[in-house]
C-alpha positions in Angstrom: 45.6 61.9 -17.3 43.4 62.5 -14.2 45.1 63.0 -10.9 44.9 60.0 -8.6 42.1 60.3 -6.0 42.8 59.9 -2.4 41.2 56.8 -0.8 38.2 57.7 1.2 38.1 56.0 4.6 34.6 54.9 5.7 33.3 53.3 8.9 30.1 51.4 9.3 27.3 52.0 9.8 27.4 54.8 7.3 25.3 57.9 8.1 23.1 59.2 5.3 25.4 62.3 5.2 28.2 60.1 3.7 26.2 59.7 0.5 27.1 63.2 -0.7 30.9 62.4 -0.5 30.6 59.2 -2.6 31.3 60.0 -6.3 31.8 57.8 -9.3 35.4 56.7 -9.5 36.2 57.4 -5.8 38.3 54.7 -4.2 37.1 53.7 -0.7 38.2 51.5 2.1 35.6 50.3 4.6 36.2 49.4 8.2 33.6 47.9 10.4 30.8 45.4 9.7 29.7 44.3 6.2 27.0 41.9 5.3 27.6 39.2 2.6 24.9 37.8 0.5 24.1 36.8 -3.1 21.6 35.0 -5.3 20.0 32.8 -2.7 19.8 35.2 0.3 19.2 38.7 -1.1 15.7 37.9 -2.4 14.9 36.3 1.0 15.9 39.5 2.8 13.7 41.6 0.4 10.8 39.2 1.0 11.1 39.6 4.8 11.4 43.4 4.4 8.3 43.5 2.2 6.3 41.3 4.6 7.3 43.4 7.6 9.3 40.6 9.4 12.9 41.6 8.7 13.3 43.2 12.1 12.6 39.9 13.8 16.2 38.9 12.9 17.7 41.8 14.8 19.9 42.9 11.8 19.9 46.7 11.2 20.2 47.6 7.6 20.3 51.3 8.2 23.8 52.5 7.1 24.8 48.9 6.1 27.2 47.7 3.4 26.3 44.5 1.5 29.0 42.6 -0.4 27.6 40.3 -3.1 29.6 37.2 -2.3 29.4 33.8 -0.8 31.7 33.1 2.2 33.8 29.9 2.2 36.9 28.7 4.0 38.8 29.4 0.8 37.9 33.1 1.0 35.5 35.6 -0.6 35.3 37.3 -3.9 32.6 39.4 -5.7 29.9 37.7 -7.8 28.2 39.4 -10.7 25.7 42.0 -9.5 23.6 42.2 -12.6 22.2 38.7 -12.0 18.4 39.1 -11.8 18.2 37.8 -8.2 20.8 40.3 -7.0 20.1 43.4 -9.1 16.4 43.2 -8.5 17.0 43.2 -4.8 19.0 46.4 -4.7 16.2 49.0 -4.7 14.3 47.4 -1.8 17.6 47.0 0.2 18.5 50.6 -0.5 15.1 51.8 0.6 15.6 49.7 3.8 18.8 51.7 4.5 21.7 49.9 2.8 24.2 52.6 1.8 26.7 50.6 -0.3 26.3 47.5 -2.4 29.6 45.9 -3.5 29.9 43.5 -6.4 31.3 43.2 -9.9 30.0 44.1 -13.3 27.6 46.8 -14.2 24.0 47.6 -13.1 21.2 48.9 -15.3 19.9 52.5 -15.5 16.7 51.8 -13.5 18.8 50.4 -10.7 21.2 53.3 -10.8 18.2 55.7 -10.5 16.7 53.7 -7.6 20.0 53.7 -5.7 20.2 57.5 -6.1 16.6 57.9 -5.0 17.3 56.0 -1.8 20.7 57.5 -1.0 22.7 54.4 -1.9 25.7 53.6 -4.2 27.1 50.7 -6.0 30.9 49.9 -5.7 33.0 47.4 -7.5 36.0 45.4 -6.3 38.3 43.0 -8.2 37.6 39.3 -8.1 40.8 38.6 -6.3 40.2 36.4 -3.2 43.8 36.9 -1.9 43.2 40.6 -1.7 40.6 40.2 1.0 42.0 37.6 3.3 43.9 40.0 5.5 41.0 42.5 5.5 38.7 40.1 7.4 38.9 40.3 11.2 36.0 37.9 12.0 33.0 36.2 10.4 29.7 34.8 11.5 26.5 33.6 10.0 23.9 36.3 10.7 20.8 34.6 9.1 19.7 31.8 6.8 22.3 29.2 7.8 20.5 26.6 5.7 22.0 28.4 2.6 25.5 27.1 3.5 28.2 29.3 2.0 25.4 31.5 0.6 23.9 32.3 4.0 23.8 35.9 5.1 27.2 36.5 6.7 28.4 39.3 8.9 32.1 40.2 8.5 34.2 42.6 10.6 36.7 44.1 8.2 39.5 46.6 8.2 40.4 48.7 5.1 38.2 46.7 2.7 38.8 48.2 -0.8 36.3 49.1 -3.5 35.7 51.8 -6.1 32.4 53.7 -6.4 30.9 52.7 -9.8 27.4 54.2 -9.5 26.4 57.3 -7.5 24.1 60.2 -7.8 22.4 58.8 -10.9 25.8 58.5 -12.7 27.8 55.4 -13.5 31.3 54.5 -14.4 29.9 52.1 -17.1 28.4 54.8 -19.4 29.4 58.1 -21.1 
């Protein structure tokens, strides 16, 4: 049996130097600001990045954490990351500076390679809404309010838990 790893405490925004410390299987807790988006909003962010108009929104992605979830009064919980609208967005978001993507499920080898190339990782967290309720200090809609609960939200969090599932070209989902 492998020894239990100590939980790595991270604060946002994450400097590029943190990438070297993030290894597959590493439990982490994030304190600071995380962005929340999923199927509806992530492709819209990528479109704005690719068209050179993302900066107009005043949201800095450098060192950011994005959690693949909707935000509702009932709480938050991860959605499946390997949905085409989400997974296909990860390379461009990573290139734009996102350091950690949080969701559930696996990602493909091409995505794993792209994350590594851009100094980003994928982490998973359990789909347990109750686990997160006391981790959220505040929430606000950051962009795309017309998307309702799938708008881009900004959460201030304390000790938000996840486990690194893909880092440095390796993944927890393969041998």
